[in-house]
C-alpha positions in Angstrom: 101.7 152.5 103.0 103.4 154.4 105.7 103.0 157.6 103.7 99.4 156.8 103.4 99.1 156.8 107.2 99.1 153.0 107.8 100.5 151.8 111.1 103.5 149.4 111.5 101.1 146.8 112.8 98.8 147.1 109.8 101.7 147.1 107.3 103.1 143.9 108.9 99.7 142.3 108.6 99.2 143.2 105.0 102.7 142.3 103.8 102.9 139.2 106.0 106.2 140.0 107.8 107.2 140.8 111.3 106.6 144.3 112.7 110.3 144.7 113.6 111.2 144.0 110.0 108.8 146.8 108.9 110.3 149.1 111.5 113.8 148.5 110.3 112.9 149.2 106.7 111.2 152.4 107.7 114.2 153.5 109.7 116.4 152.8 106.7 118.6 150.3 108.6 120.3 147.6 106.4 118.7 144.1 106.5 121.0 141.2 107.4 121.9 138.9 104.6 120.4 135.4 104.9 122.6 133.0 106.7 124.5 130.6 104.5 123.2 127.0 104.6 125.2 124.8 107.0 127.1 122.0 105.4 126.4 118.4 106.4 128.9 116.1 108.0 127.8 113.7 105.2 128.7 116.0 102.3 132.2 114.5 101.6 130.6 111.0 101.3 127.5 111.8 99.3 129.3 111.0 96.0 130.3 107.6 97.3 126.7 106.9 98.4 125.3 107.9 95.0 127.8 105.5 93.4 126.7 102.7 95.6 123.1 103.3 94.7 123.6 103.8 90.9 126.3 101.1 90.4 125.6 98.5 93.0 121.9 99.3 93.7 122.7 99.5 97.4 120.1 101.2 99.4 120.7 99.5 102.8 121.9 102.2 105.1 123.0 99.8 107.8 125.4 98.3 105.3 126.6 101.7 104.2 127.2 102.8 107.8 130.3 100.7 108.7 131.7 101.2 105.2 131.5 104.9 105.5 133.0 104.7 109.0 136.0 102.9 107.6 136.4 105.9 105.2 136.4 108.4 108.2 132.7 109.2 108.6 132.0 110.2 112.2 128.2 111.0 111.9 125.3 108.8 112.8 123.1 106.3 111.0 120.1 108.6 110.9 121.9 111.2 108.8 122.6 108.5 106.2 119.0 107.3 106.2 117.7 110.9 105.7 119.9 111.4 102.7 119.3 108.0 101.1 115.6 108.5 101.5 115.7 111.4 99.0 117.4 109.0 96.5 115.0 106.1 96.8 112.6 105.4 93.9 108.9 105.8 94.6 107.2 102.7 96.0 104.4 101.0 94.2 101.3 100.4 96.3 100.7 96.9 97.6 97.8 95.1 99.2 98.3 94.5 102.9 99.2 90.9 103.8 98.4 89.3 107.1 101.5 87.8 108.7 101.3 84.1 109.7 103.4 83.1 112.6 104.5 79.5 113.4 105.4 77.8 116.6 108.9 76.9 117.7 110.4 74.1 115.5 107.3 74.0 113.3 108.5 75.3 109.9 111.5 76.2 107.8 110.9 78.2 104.6 113.4 78.1 101.7 113.8 79.5 98.2 116.2 80.4 95.5 117.5 83.8 94.4 119.5 84.7 91.2 122.6 86.7 91.7 124.5 88.2 88.7 128.0 89.5 88.6 130.6 90.5 86.0 134.0 88.7 85.5 136.5 89.2 82.7 134.0 91.4 80.9 131.3 88.7 80.9 128.1 88.4 82.9 127.8 85.4 85.2 125.1 84.0 87.4 125.0 82.2 90.7 122.0 80.8 92.6 121.6 81.6 96.3 119.8 79.1 98.5 118.1 80.9 101.3 116.5 79.3 104.3 114.9 80.8 107.4 113.3 79.3 110.6 109.8 80.6 110.9 109.8 81.1 114.6 113.3 82.4 115.5 114.0 84.1 112.1 117.4 82.4 112.0 118.7 82.8 108.4 121.0 80.8 106.2 122.4 81.3 102.7 124.8 79.4 100.5 125.7 80.1 96.8 125.8 77.3 94.2 126.2 77.1 90.4 122.9 75.3 89.7 119.6 74.7 91.4 118.6 71.1 90.4 117.2 68.6 92.9 120.5 67.1 94.1 122.0 70.5 94.7 118.9 71.7 96.5 119.0 68.6 98.8 122.6 69.3 99.7 121.8 72.9 100.3 118.9 71.9 102.6 121.3 69.6 104.5 123.8 72.4 104.9 120.9 74.6 106.3 119.9 71.8 108.7 123.5 71.5 109.9 123.7 75.3 110.3 120.5 75.3 112.3 121.7 72.2 114.2 118.4 70.3 113.8 115.4 69.4 111.7 112.1 71.4 111.6 108.7 69.6 111.4 107.9 71.0 108.0 109.7 72.7 105.0 107.8 75.2 102.9 108.7 76.4 99.4 107.0 77.3 96.2 105.9 74.8 93.5 109.4 74.3 91.9 109.8 71.1 89.9 112.7 69.9 92.1 110.1 69.6 94.9 106.6 69.3 93.4 105.4 67.9 90.1 101.6 68.3 90.0 98.3 67.7 91.8 96.0 64.7 91.2 92.8 66.0 92.6 93.8 66.8 96.2 96.8 64.5 96.2 100.2 66.1 95.6 102.7 64.3 93.4 106.1 65.1 94.7 109.5 64.9 93.0 110.5 61.3 93.8 114.1 62.1 94.9 112.8 64.9 97.1 110.0 62.7 98.5 112.5 60.1 99.5 114.7 62.7 101.2 111.8 64.2 103.1 110.5 60.7 104.2 113.9 59.5 105.4 114.4 62.7 107.5 110.8 62.7 108.7 110.1 66.2 107.4 106.7 67.2 106.1 107.0 68.9 102.6 104.8 71.9 102.1 104.3 74.1 99.0 102.5 77.4 98.6 99.1 77.8 97.0 99.2 78.7 93.3 100.0 82.3 92.7 100.4 82.9 96.4 104.2 83.4 97.0 103.5 85.6 100.0 102.6 82.3 101.8 106.4 82.0 102.4 106.9 85.7 103.0 109.6 85.3 105.5 112.0 83.8 103.0 110.9 86.1 100.2 111.8 89.0 102.4 115.1 87.3 103.3 116.1 87.0 99.6 115.4 90.7 99.2 117.5 91.5 102.3 120.4 89.5 100.9 120.2 91.2 97.5 120.0 94.6 99.1 122.3 94.1 102.1 124.9 91.5 101.3 125.3 91.3 97.5 125.8 94.9 96.4 129.6 95.6 96.3 130.6 92.1 97.5 134.0 91.0 96.1 135.1 87.3 96.0 137.8 85.2 94.4 135.8 82.0 94.1 132.5 80.5 95.3 134.2 79.1 98.5 135.4 82.6 99.4 131.9 83.9 98.7 130.2 81.3 100.9 132.7 82.1 103.7 131.7 85.8 103.5 128.0 84.8 103.4 128.3 82.6 106.4 130.0 85.4 108.4 127.3 87.8 107.3 124.5 85.4 108.4 126.3 85.0 111.8 126.2 88.8 112.3 122.6 89.1 111.1 121.4 86.3 113.4 122.9 88.2 116.4 121.0 91.4 115.7 117.6 92.3 116.9 114.9 91.3 114.4 112.6 94.2 113.5 109.4 92.1 113.6 110.0 90.0 116.7 112.1 92.7 118.5 114.3 89.8 119.7 117.7 88.3 118.7 117.2 85.3 116.4 120.1 83.4 118.0 118.4 83.7 121.4 115.1 82.5 120.0 116.8 79.7 118.2 117.3 78.0 121.6 113.5 77.8 121.9 113.1 76.0 118.5 113.8 72.5 119.9 114.5 71.2 116.5 114.7 67.4 115.8 118.0 65.7 115.9 120.1 65.4 112.8 120.4 61.8 111.5 123.9 60.2 111.5 123.2 57.0 109.6 123.8 56.0 106.0 120.7 57.8 104.7 122.2 61.1 105.6 125.5 60.3 104.0 124.0 59.1 100.7 122.0 62.2 100.3 125.1 64.3 100.9 126.9 62.7 97.9 126.0 64.1 94.5 126.5 60.8 92.7 124.5 59.0 95.3 121.5 61.3 94.8 121.6 61.1 91.0 121.7 57.3 91.1 118.9 57.2 93.6 116.9 59.5 91.4 117.1 57.2 88.4 116.2 54.2 90.5 113.1 55.9 91.9 112.0 57.2 88.6 112.3 53.7 87.0 110.6 51.9 89.9 108.1 54.3 91.3 107.2 56.7 88.4 104.9 58.4 89.2 105.6 58.3 92.9 102.7 59.2 95.1 103.5 60.8 98.4 101.0 62.4 100.7 101.6 64.1 104.0 
């Protein structure tokens, strides 16, 4: 093009490069080789991150961060997030859900999650009972070997003791350990659970059919535990696991919540929960044999038991 009389400006415009680059070519000067790509401070740890993702299904960068720091990583959290983002599976579109907020002390949501692990070459399963206060977002989790009604009641009592008080209502889905069926507009509750709720003065609540997002706070909490606590956890027995879970909850409840932009522990002071009972009713529900005997008596005497709230 230069031999055809075209100017440097015109050549640069046609080829789409800078005029100085055209000028250097025409003068026969060597062009500098492209700079080598700079390495990342995260490069030595990318293999470990990929193993966490593939083996433990761990995508939570805030969990990875302190673990990598223990291995000598000196970079920031944003570098980890940028790399993990490239490894995340594509998200499936969802319909938007309007968040429902509750007043202080008004509601606790609770649910079960299944947690699988391998021991001695065999697959095992534990159940995680998860509870969260709707206003402050204080979370609680405990692991058990079964999820029947007596176990659920003892888990609820453990949550109330952790929260140091009773909410006005407790919301969950339509599990048989809580809810049996509807008779018109009247709910028929599990008799043992109904007696427990009545003795403590807590209003039982269940989600509408096929509307699990009604208790979205605890649904999200189960996901956070599965993504943030469970991957890579090591424990000797269930007591050791629950000690680790309690310490993890303590740390989580002292971190700023992304929705409220406040620390759950600070908001918990505003909950003004009801006082825990200290009479015989509380003690009998805390004993497994007592709950099972009570269940048989209620079924024989009051079946079906009608309980409205």
